[in-house]
C-alpha positions in Angstrom: 153.4 143.8 159.5 151.2 145.1 162.3 147.5 144.5 161.9 144.5 146.1 163.5 141.0 144.8 164.0 138.0 146.9 162.7 134.2 146.5 162.6 132.6 146.6 159.2 129.0 146.8 158.3 128.3 144.9 155.1 125.1 144.5 153.1 123.5 141.0 153.5 123.7 140.2 149.8 127.4 141.1 149.7 128.0 139.0 152.7 126.2 136.0 151.1 128.4 136.5 148.0 131.6 136.5 150.2 130.4 133.4 151.9 129.8 131.7 148.5 133.4 132.6 147.5 134.6 131.1 150.8 132.6 127.9 150.2 134.1 127.7 146.7 137.6 127.9 148.1 138.6 131.3 146.9 139.2 132.5 150.5 139.7 130.7 153.8 137.5 133.2 155.8 135.6 136.5 155.7 138.4 138.5 157.1 140.8 137.4 154.4 138.3 138.0 151.7 137.6 141.6 152.9 141.3 142.3 153.6 142.3 141.2 150.1 139.5 143.2 148.5 140.6 146.3 150.4 144.2 145.8 149.4 143.3 145.4 145.7 141.0 148.5 145.7 143.8 150.6 147.3 146.3 149.4 144.7 143.9 150.2 141.9 143.2 153.7 143.2 147.0 154.4 143.6 147.6 153.1 140.0 144.8 155.3 138.7 146.1 158.3 140.6 149.6 157.8 139.2 148.2 157.4 135.7 146.2 160.7 136.0 149.4 162.5 137.2 151.4 161.1 134.3 148.7 162.2 131.8 149.1 165.8 133.0 152.8 165.9 132.3 154.0 168.0 129.4 156.0 165.6 127.2 158.2 168.3 125.6 159.0 169.8 129.0 159.9 166.4 130.4 162.0 165.6 127.4 163.9 168.9 127.8 164.5 168.2 131.5 165.8 164.7 130.7 168.2 166.0 128.1 169.3 169.0 130.1 173.0 169.1 130.5 173.7 166.7 127.7 174.0 169.3 124.9 177.5 169.2 123.5 178.8 166.9 126.2 178.1 163.6 124.6 178.4 162.9 120.9 177.1 159.4 121.2 175.5 157.4 124.0 177.9 154.9 125.6 177.4 151.2 125.0 176.5 149.1 128.0 
């Protein structure tokens, strides 16, 4: 994985909280704490985006597409 360095401006209170987490052993350093927080946020946003898209699907239309081509071809689903 290629990594890049960036500058980030952080509120003093948030920085103190990050330092407390480091002192408590949750993270080895500030960079790791911030990187993991960003990764987690991006994953949550992606999951929320996918959930929103799934909620917009028409269940009957999706069912019809899933069953398309099976009418009359299969009497019974095969056993696996």
